[in-house]
C-alpha positions in Angstrom: 254.7 183.9 67.7 258.0 183.2 69.1 258.5 181.7 72.6 261.9 181.0 74.1 262.4 179.1 77.3 265.6 178.3 79.4 265.6 176.9 82.7 267.0 174.2 85.3 265.0 171.1 85.5 265.0 168.2 87.5 265.2 164.6 85.8 263.0 162.4 88.3 264.1 159.1 86.5 268.1 159.9 86.4 267.8 162.3 90.0 270.1 165.0 87.8 269.9 168.7 87.2 269.5 169.5 83.6 269.5 172.9 81.6 266.7 173.3 79.5 266.9 175.4 76.1 263.7 175.8 74.1 262.4 177.6 71.2 259.1 177.4 69.7 258.6 179.5 66.6 255.0 179.4 65.5 255.4 181.8 62.4 258.6 179.6 61.1 256.8 176.4 62.1 259.8 175.1 63.9 260.6 173.2 67.4 264.0 173.7 68.8 265.3 171.9 72.1 268.6 171.0 73.7 268.7 169.3 77.6 272.2 169.4 78.9 273.2 167.4 82.1 274.6 170.2 84.6 276.9 167.9 86.1 278.7 166.5 83.0 277.8 169.2 80.4 276.7 166.6 77.9 273.9 167.2 75.9 271.2 164.6 76.7 268.5 165.6 74.0 268.9 167.9 71.1 266.0 168.3 68.8 265.0 170.3 65.7 262.0 169.6 63.9 259.0 171.3 62.4 256.1 171.7 64.8 254.0 169.5 62.4 256.9 166.7 63.4 256.7 167.3 66.9 254.2 165.1 68.6 253.8 163.0 71.5 255.6 164.8 74.2 254.2 167.5 76.7 251.3 169.7 75.0 251.6 168.0 71.8 250.6 164.8 73.2 247.5 163.1 71.4 244.2 164.6 73.2 241.2 162.5 74.5 238.3 162.3 71.9 235.6 164.5 73.1 233.3 161.7 73.8 235.8 160.4 76.0 236.5 157.1 73.8 240.2 156.2 73.6 
């Protein structure tokens, strides 16, 4: 499965618009993401890692244990 996403995104903390490019390749086990500040063109964040290493953000965050104990 291959998922490709490109979109404009508003960053609440900075109050700036960003351009987001994200590729999730489940067959190859890879995650790629690039965030670019639309005003300056500067790369804010660039990530290239295995899906196994991709934790702690979005849907990759840890889940609440079934019994509710955290």
